[in-house]
N, C-alpha and C positions, 0 to 999 in steps of 0.2 A: 504494500500500500504506500503510495507516494505521500509526502508530507502535506500537500494541499488537501488530499482526501482525508488524511488523519485529522487535520484541524476541522474540516467540514463535518466529518462524522461526529465529532464531539458536539458541535453546535446542533446538529440534527437530533442527536440522542436527547440532549437536555431540552430541546424545544418540544419534543414529544412528552417530556416530563413537566410540561407547563412552565418552563423557565423563559424569561424574556432575555434574548441575546442582546447585549449592549456592547458599544465600541470600547476599545482600549482607551484609558486615560492617557494624557501626555506623559512622557517619561520624565519630564522636568516639572517639579512641584513648585507652586507659587504661593499658596496660602497656608502652608504647613511648616512652621518654623522648626519643627522637630526633625524634618527630613529634607535632604537636598534633592534626591531623586526618588521616583517610584521604585521601591526595592522589593515589593511583594504585591501579589494580586489584590490583597485586601485594602491597600492604601486608599484607593478612590472611594471605598465604602466605610471609612472610619467614622464619618458623621452618623451613619446608620447605627453602628455598634454603640457609639457614644450617646445616641439619642438626640443629637443636634438637628437631625434632618430625617424626614420620612422617606423611605424608599418608594420608588414608583411601582415596584413590584416586590412581593415577598420572596419571589424566586427569580434569581438572575444567574446567567452564565456568560462567560466572556473569555477572550485571550488577552492577557495584559502584558505590555512591554515592561520589562524590569531592568534595572541597572544596579549592579552591586559592586561599587568601587570606592565606597567611603563608609566611615563609621563602623558599626558592629559587623555589618555584612560587607566585607571587602575581599573579593576573590581575585583581585588584579594580578598578584604575583604568581598565582597558580595557573592563570590562563595561558594556554599554549604548552605548558610543561606537562599537563595531564590531558586526558581526552574527554573530560566531562565538566570542567569549570568554564564559565563564560562571564564576560562583563555584562553584555546585553543578552537576555534570554526571554522566551515567552513562557508565561504561566497560565495554563488553562485552568479555569476554576468554575465551580458551581456554588451558589450561595443561597442560604435560607435565613431570612430575617424574622425570627419568631415563628416560623412555620414548621417544616419537618426537622427531625433531629437525627440521632445516630442510626436508627433502624433503616431509614430511607437512604441516608448518605452512604452507608456501607453496602447496602443491597445494590444501589445503582452503580457504585464504583466497580463492584464485582461483575455486574452484568456488562458494563461497557468494556472492561479489560478482557474478560474471558469470552464473551459472546460476540461483541462487535469487532474488537481488535484481535480476538483469537490468540491471546497470549496463553501459552500452556500453563495449566494449573500447577504442574510440577515445578515451574520456574518461580512461583510466587511465594513470598513470605510476608507476614504482616507483624507490625509491632504495636504494642499498647502501653499505656502508662501504668507503671508498677506501684504508684502511690508515693507520697512524700510526707514524712513525719513532721518536718519543720513547718510545712504549710497545713498540717493536719488534713491531708488529702488521702482518701482511700484508693486502693487499686481500682482501675476502671473495669469492674466486673461486667457492666452492661455491654461494653464494646467486645469483651472476650466472649460473652455468651452469643452475641449476634454473629461474630466471626465464625463461631463453631458450626453455624448452619452452612457455611460455604467452604471451609478449609480445615484440613486436619489440625488437631490441637497442637501437635508438635511443631507446626509452622506458625503458631501464634506466640510471639516472643515478647517478653516484658522488659521495658527499659525505664531508666529514671527520668527525672525532670529535665535533664540536659537534652535528651533526645525526644522525649514524648510529652512534653508540656510546652505548648507554643505561646510565646509572648511577643508582642510587637515592639516592646521597649521596656524600660525600667518601670513605667507605669502604663496603665491602659487595659483594654479588654484582653482576655487570655483564656486558656483552657487546655485540658488534656487533648492529645491528638493520637491518631492511629495512622502509621505510615505503611505504605505498600511498597515492597522491595521486589526487584526482579533479578534473578540469577541468570546471566547470559553466557556463562562459561560453557565450555565443551563438556560432553559426558565424561571424558577422561579426567578432566580437572575436578568435576563434581564427585567422582569416585574417590579422589584423593582426600578431599576435605569437604565437609558438609557446608552448604550455603548459609545455614543458620549461624555458623561460627564467623562468617564474614560480614554479617549485617552491621552497619554503622562502623565498619573498619576501614573505610576509604578504599575499598577494592574497586578498580575501574570498571569491572564488569558485574559487580554485585551492587546495584545502585537503587536508591529510593526514587520512585517515579511519581508517587502521589502522596500528599499529606492531607488527611481529613482532620480538621480542627473542630473540636466541639466547644464552641465559645460560650462559656457560662459564668465567668468570673471577671472582676475588675481588680487589677493590681493597683494598690494605693501607694502614695509616696513613702509611707512608713513601712512598706513591705507586706502589709497584710492584704488579704483577699476578701472581697465581698461579692455576693451573688449579683449578677446582672438581672434586671427586671424580666428579660426574656432570654431564651436560649437560641443560639444562632449556629449555623453551619458555615464554615469558611474552608474551602478546599483549594489546594494548589498542586497542579500536575506539571512537571517540567516537560515542555513540548519537545525539546531537543532530545532528552533522554527517552521519552516515549517513542519517538521516531527510531532511535537506536534499537530499542527493544522490539518494535514491530518489524523493522526492516532487517533484523538479525545481524546487526553490525557490531564491531568490536569497539567503536568509538562514535561519539556524537558527530565528529567531523567527517566520518565515512558515510553519513546519511546524505540524502539529497537536499537537506537544509543548507549544508555547507559545500558540498562537492562542486556545484557550478562555479562558486567563487574560487575555490581551490584550483579548479581546472584553468580558470582565467589567470590566476597568479602563476601557475606553471608556464602558461603560454608567454606571459610577459617576462618572467625571470629566466626561463630556460631550465629551471630546476624540475625534478620529478618527485612528486610527493610519495614518500614511502621508501626512498633510497638512502637518506641520510638523516639522522635524528636531529641534528642542529638545524638543518634546512626545514625539516618537518615542523619543529617548534616555531620557527619564524613564520612559516606559511599559516599555521594555526593562529598565531598572534594577529597577523594581518587580517585574516578572514574574520576573526571574532571582532576585532577592534573597528573594522570597517562598519559593521552593523551598529555597534554602540554609538560611534561618532555620528553616523548618518542619521540615526533616529533622534539623537539629541538635537542636532542642527534642525531637522525637520520639525521638531517640537519647540523650537525657539531659543535653544541655548547655543550661543556662539562660543568658540574657544576664547579665553581671555586669561588674565593674570591673577584672578582672584575668584573665590567661591566656586560655584558649579562650573563656571567657564574654565577655571584652572584645571579641574578634574578632567573635563573633556579634552583640553589641550594636552594634558599628561597622557591620556589614553592614546591619542593620535600620535604623539611623539614617541611613545613606546613602539607603536607599529612601524613608524618611519625608521626608527633606530634598528629594529630587527631586519627590516628590508635592506637597509644600508649595509649592515654588517654581514648578514648571512645570505642574502639573495642578490647582493652586488648591485643594488638599485641606488645609483648616485643621482638620479633625476626623479622628479615626482612621478609616481605611478599609482598610488592608492586611489586617486580621484577617478582613474580609468575603470575601476571596479564597480562604480555606482550604477552603471548600466545593467550589470548582472543582478545587483541587489534589487533594482527597480523591477526587473522582469520576474524575479522569484517571489517578491513580497508585496509588490504594489497592489495586487488584487485584494488582499486583506488589509493592507495599510496604505490607503490612497495618499496619505501625506507625503510618502516617499516620491510619488509621481508628481504631485503638485509642487514640491519644494526641490525637485531634482537639480535644477540649474543652480540654486543657492548652495546646495550640498556640494556639488562638484567644484564650484568656485572657491568656497571656503576651505575645503580640504586641500585643493591645489595650492592656494596661497600659503596655508600652514606648512605644507610640504616644502615649498620653495624657501620659506623663512627658516625652518628648522634644519634643513640640509645645509644652509649657509652657517647656521649656528654650530652644527656638528663640525664643519670645517674649521671654524674659529677655535672650537674646543681642541681639535687635533693639533692646531698650530700652538695653542697655549700649552698643552701637555708636552709637546716637543721641546718648547723653551724650558719647561720645568725639568725635563729629563736632562737636557744639555747642561743646565745649571747644577743639577745633582752630580753629574759626571765630573764637572770641574771641581766640585767640593768633595768628591770621593764618597758620596752617599749612594747607597744601593736600595734605599726604601723611600718611596714617595709618601710624604706625611698624610695622615688621615684628613687633616684640615684642608689640605690642598685638593685631595680627591673629592671631598665634600663640596668645596667651592666650584670645582668643575661640574659636579652634578647639579648644584643649586643654581649656578649662574648660566651654564650652557646646556643644562639638561643632559649632560654627558654621562652615559651609563657607567656604573662602577666596573662592571666586567670588561667594558671596552678600555677603561683606564688600566686595568690589570693586564689586559692583552697587549696594549701598546708598551707598557712598562716591561713586560716579559720579553718582548722583542729586543730590548736593550739590556737584558740581563738584570732587570730590577724587579722589585715587588712593590705592592702598595700596602699601606698600614690599614688593613681591613677593620681591626678593632677600633682604631682611631676614627675611621670613617663612621662606623656604627655608632660611636659615642656622640659625634657631632649630629648624626641623623636623629638619634634618640633625643638629644637636647632640643633640636628643632621641634620634634613631635611634642615634647613636654611643654615647650613654650606655647605651641598652638593649642594644646589641650587646656593649659592653664588659662589662656586667653578666652577660651570658649566655655570654660567650666561654669555651670550654674546649678543652683539647687532650687527645685520647684516643690512647694508644699502641696498637700492635698487641698481640694476645694472644701471650704467651709460653707455649707448650704444654709441660707437664711430663709429663703422663700422658694418653694417648689414652683417651677414655671415650665410649661411645655416647650415654649419657643420664644426666644428673644426677638423682638420686632424692631426693625430700623425704621424710624419715622423722620429721618433727617432730610428727605426730599421736600417735606412740607413744613417742618418746624425746626427752629434752632434753639428753642427753649421747651422744656417739658418737665412735668412732675414724674419722677422715677423712683423705683425701689430697687435696692441691691438684692439680687437673687443668690449670689454666691461670690466668694473672694478667695484668693490664695496668695501666699507670700512667695516671692522669687528673689533669689540672691545671685548676683553675678559679679563680674569684675568692676562694674560701675556702681555697685552698692546693692542695697535692699529696696525692693519695690513691691507694690501690691497690684495684682490684676483683679479687676472688679467687673462683674457682669450685672447688667440691669434687666428689668423685666421688658422694657423697651427703651430705645435710645435715639437721640437726635445726632449722635456723634458718628461720623462716617469712618469706617475702619479701612486702613491702608489696603488697597487692592486695585488691580487694573491699571497700575501706574500712578494712581492718585494717592497722595500722602494722607495719613490719618488726621482727623480733627483734634484740636486742643480746646481747652476751655476750663470750666470748673463746675462743681456741684456745691450746693450749700443747704444747710438745715441746722436749726437750733443754734444759730449764731456761729456755726463753724463753716469754713470755706475750704474745700479740697480742690487743688489744681489737677486737672487732667492733662498729663504730660504728652500723651500720645494715645492713639486708638489703633489696635491691631486686630487681625482676624486669625484665629487658630482653628483650622478646619472650618466649621460654619458658625463658630461662636465669636461674638464681638467682645473684645477685651479692652477695658479702659485702664490705662497705666497711671498710677499715682505714687507719690513718695510716701504718703501717710495714709492710714486707714481711719475712716471716720470714727469718732468716739461712740457714736450710736448708729451702728450699721443698719439697725432695724427701722430707722426713721424714713420718712418720705422726703426725698431731696428734690430741689429745683436744679435742673441741669441747664447749663448755658454753653452753647458752642461759641467759640471766638468768631463773631460774625465778620469782622474786618478781614481776618485771615481766610475764612471760608469763601468770602466774596472774591478775593484775589485768586484763590484756587480755582473757583468755577470759571472765572474769566480765562485762565490759562487752559483749563480742560476743554471748554467749548472751542477756543482758538485752535487747539490741537485737532479737533474734528474738521474745522474749516481748512486748516493747513493740509490735512490728509486729502481732502477733496480737491484742493488747488493743485497739489502735487500730481494727482492722477490726471487732472485736466491739462496740465502743462507738459508733464513727462510721459504720460501714458498709463494704461490700465494695469501694467505690470507692477506698478508701485503698490506695495503692501506694507502695513505696519510691522515692524520687527521689534518693537519695544517702545516704551515711553516713560517719562517721569514728569508728573505734574505737581508742582508745589506752589506756595504763595509767591515765590520770587521769580520763577521762570518756568518754561516748558521745554522739555527735550523730546524730540521725536526721531526715532530710528526707522528707516524704511529701505526697501529693496530698490536699488538703482545702480547700474554698472558703469557710470561715468560721472565726473565732477559736474555739478550744476553750473552753467555759465552765468555771468552777471546779468545778461538779458533775461534768462529763465528765472533767476532769483527775483528780478524786478517784477516779472509777470506774476509769480507766485504771491509776492507781497501785495500786489495790486488787487488780485482776485480775493484774497483774504479780507483786505480792507473794504472792498466793494460789498462783500457779504456782511461785514460788520455794520456799515452805514445803511444797508438795505433793511435792517431791523427785522430779520427773520425771527419769528417767534419760535419758542421751544415746542416741538411736536413730540410728545412723550406717550408711549404706551407701555405700561408696566407689566402687562400679562399677555404675551403673544406666544403661541406655539412656535418653536424654533424653525420648523420647516416652513411655516407661513411667512415668518420674518425673512428668511433667506430667499423664498420665492418672490417676495416684494422688493428684493434688492438690497437688503440690509448687509452691511459689511461686517463679516465675522473676523475677529482679530486673531492674528498668528499665534499658535501655541496655546490658545485658551480652550478650556473644556466648558461647554455651556450646558445648562439644565434644559429639560424639555420645554419649559416655559421661560421666556426671556423678556428683557426690557429693551425697547428700541428708543433711540434718540434721533430726532431729525431737525435740521436747520437748513431750510432751502433745499439744495441738491444733496446736502450731506445727510446720510442715513446709515446709522451704525447700531450694532448691538452694544450696549454699554450700561454698566451699573453705577457709573459715577455721577457726580454732582455738576449741574450746568446752570448757566444764566437763563433768565426768562426770555430775553431777547438779545440778539447779537449786538445791538447798540450798547448794551451794558459793558461790552469788552472795551469800548472807547477807542483803543489804539492797538496796533500790532507792529512789531519790528523784529526782523530776523537779525540776530547778533552774530551767528556763525554757521558755517556749513562745512562738514568734514567727512572723511572716510573713517569708519571704525573697523571694517573687515571687508574682505572681497565681496563686492556687490551690495554692501550695506553702507548707507550714508546717514549722517546725523545732522539735524538742524536744531539749534537752540534759539529760542525767541522770548520776548517779553511782551506784556500787554498792559492795559490799564494805565494807572498813574505812573508806574515805573517807565513805561514806553513813552509817555508824554514828557516826563522829566528828562529822559534820555534825548528826545528830539529837541527839547528846549535848550539843553546844554549845548548840543551841536549847533543850533541856530545862533546861540550867543557867541560861540567860538567863531562861527562863520562871519557874523557881524563884525567881530574884532579883527578878523583877517581882512575884511573889506576896508575897514578904517585904516589899517596899516598900509594897504595897497592904494589908499586914497580913492576908494570907491570907483574902481574902473567899471566900464560898461560890460566888459567881458572878463570876469575875474579868472576863469580857467586859463584863458590865453595869457593873462598878465602873469600868473604863476608859472606857466610853461616858459615864458620869456625870462623870468628871474632864474629858473632852473637852468636854462640854456646858458645864461650869462655866468652863473656860478660854475658850471662845468668847464667853461672856457677859462675862467680865472683859476680854477683848480689845476688845470693842465699847465697853465703858465707858472703857478707856484711850484708844481712838481718839477718842471723843467729848471726853474731857478734853483731849487734845492739840489738837483742832480749836478748842476754846474758848480754850485757852492761846495758840494761834497768832493768833486774832482779837485778843486783848488785846495781844499782842506787836506785831502790825501797827500797831495804833492808837498804841502807845507810840513805835514807830520813826518813824512819820509826824510825831508831835508833837515828837520830838527831832531831826528832820532839820535839817541845817545848810546855809545858803546860801553857796556859794563862787562868787562871780560870778553867772553865770546857771545854775550847776549846783546841783541839790539833792543833797546828800551825806548818806548814811545809813551809819553805821558802828556796829555793835553786836555784843556778845558774848551768846550764848544757850545754854541747855541743850536747845533744840529740836533734833530730828534734821534731817539734810540734806533729807529729803523734805518736812518741814513748811516749812523755809526756802525751798525751791524753790517750793512752793505759794504762799507769801506774795509772792515775787518776781513770779510770773506774774499774781497778782491786781493788783499795782501797775503791771504793764505797760500803758502807754497812759493811765494815770490821772495820773501825775506826769511832767511834761515834763523833759527833760534830767536824768534820774535816774541817779546813780552810787551803787550800794549794795554794801557789802561786809559780810558777816556771818561771824563766827567761831563755830562750833558745838562744844560740848564734850560732846555726848550720848554716853553709854556710854564716857566717858573716851577718846574718839578725836577728835582735832582735825580739823575740816573747814572750809575756807574756801570761801565762795560769793561770786562777783562777778556782779552784774547791772548792765548798762549799757543805757539807752534806745537804741533803734535810731537815733533822730535824732541822739543824741550820738555814737554810733559813727561816723556819716557825717561830722558837722561837725568832730569833734575827732580823727578817725582813731584812736579807742581800740579796743582788742581785749581782751575779757574773758579769752580763752584765754591770751594772752601775759601779761597782768597776773597771773593766778592762778598761772601757772607760776613767775613771778619771786617772788611773795610766798610761794609754797609752801615756799621754802627756810627760812623762819623757823620753820616747824613740822616741818622735816626730812621734807618730802614733795614731791609733785608732782601735776600733773593737767593739765587742759585742757578744751576745749569749743568753743563757738561764739563769735563776736565779741561777742554780746550777753549770753551766759550761760555760765559755766564754774565748775568746782569743783576743789578740790585736797584730798587727804587727806594726813595726816602722822602723826608719832609724838610730837611735842613740843607738849603743850598750852600750856606756858608761853610759847611763841612767838606765840600768837594776838594778844596785846596789841600787840606790836611790828609785826606784820603789818598790823593795823588802822590803826596810826599811820602806817606807811609808805605806805599807800594814797593818802593825800592828795597825795603828790608827783606823782601822775599827772594831777592837776587843774590844775597850774600851767602 
């Protein structure tokens, strides 16, 4: 059975079991501060488990894109070296939210695996939870008894909490689980050792394929467990491992999930998969990482130097490095594999098709950049090795190896390989220490302690009322304390709130609440999953009181101006540049707006003017806000609403329209475009291949900016004596200045020639040294030019010149290279010592150095003191 058929069979099976098939959530998470990437199938359903949101169906099935390269689940270092770990993988899952439980979950898993996929029963083992005394949890007898209906009792294995109690993190929903394992070894191998002895032992062919989680507890911050209001089912089946089992392969990479990509790598590199272990590892790394990076880019995460972007850049650089070292790929090649990926996965993941051009361009640009960096790293390590050889060292310090890794992304094993070629080694322990120190610093910087929620008022759902009200009477439903590197804070939830939580690029509201004579400042408003959290420094003395909540109106007004202007800008960009323009990110605050979008060339001045003019025309047109807060998403899209890149939308959405601008948006906006008042683009730049960024200002800030420029323009006109054509007047002045500059440069050249001859004629012989000591008003550049003209023309030359140009003292020391060797003189050392006479300092090379200072009167003494170095 081909992989496409395996995936489709899963959907068809659960559709017959009354499950709604839903799309995969983006691999990049935006409103969950606890996770950087989707790393498990249940991530997009956390709100349902936590009770923050009602599921659209109590039975759901899907395939979820997952990425495990950070935090608790980090498989990056294993990828490529074994046959079953991946960075990006698919997780097939079926879900029950308070509906069916263990009986159905186990029965259906067994039916699908043995009847539909026809996996031999003799190859299957299952594991169950053996119980845990510390958590006061009994053995999962129910699961054991259910499994006995389908499988021999000696194939039902008991394991502890580590293997058979699933938790999404230190806190949150959790429960015992039952894992299904498949033994894919040959009959000969099975005869030697039983499969039950290899369960959970990391054997590459005795692998877990499906985990059935019986979600019934909530892990609290104090470590205790409490029962959830409802019992849920959360299952996850590794698609790549399932394909390996069904297709009877020895490796995930041998299945048709990966082989088309591997075949293309073989064609490009000239290598044959299966002939050489080092080459095979490299091919697996490239094939795996291509998928991870492509899906991350398709979901809106571009490579960068921090956060999630840094993780994606690191994955891609790992692939480039393996290709460079083992597949002899010195030119970009990974971007050429995107065609195959699109062909193989585009049917189920259309974002790969839609974003293909962006994926190709971003990967290619990253390859070009990192290959250049690798070359720089090779040059740097060559210099280090040469220095070590001169100093008689045979070990490259761990600190240096770490700097190569940290600065150039230079792999440690490559440093070891280069060193070995020169008969050296690297200090691996020293490197590991520096690496661990960096990890410790990063961990310490991100450390936080989150307390349990203290519930004051039971409330089914927190309601946001901030579209209509900036003031409201509210009650605190719950709060918790959070401590991090910035200090201690409180996170507070209200029964309903006028405060907008940061999301969709718009920053969170600030303001205050007050009651009983107490005023508490709201520092920020965030969204964790679907819960709006208000951040304060202090907790109200009487949390049970009814509070009056006030949003900072002036700040919110400025934010709404910038947010609506962002929509108008998006529409203007599409009008001027073309329909290929799509939003790639935004940031809307009270100060400015930032808009990232797809476009593959720099915007011309003429285009920029057109864009600004269109936005301003829409502002003065006074387009009213056209808002619909409850539209089925398919209806909104059919009507032409713009869906934003990398966002996951609910079935019912909010639409925002201003004139021709029509988008899906949950943010805050002005009532009429005239409220924006003014719009001005401050900058336009490239942030990645095919991604441009515009930063702009609106409202009073834009008016003040234009006022300032008008005032400066008026001052310039006054200085120019109010010419009729100011641009031509300035051009005339520039032309005149250029001509005068050329005359001055020619004058200085002539003056320098005269000075050079005079200095040569006045040179003094001290032993076998020709000594020149002069004071001049030539600048340091002219003095340097003379020094280098004399280089090689006068033997044993020692020259010191004191310059007074522009009333700034500069000492220049030049020493012939033969004199540097024979007398052990060093211009850098000498100029630093003489620099004290002019109250300054400097340095340079052994034969040429300069020092600047503050005291012109000290030049004469410095020139006189220079002679002592010749004795």
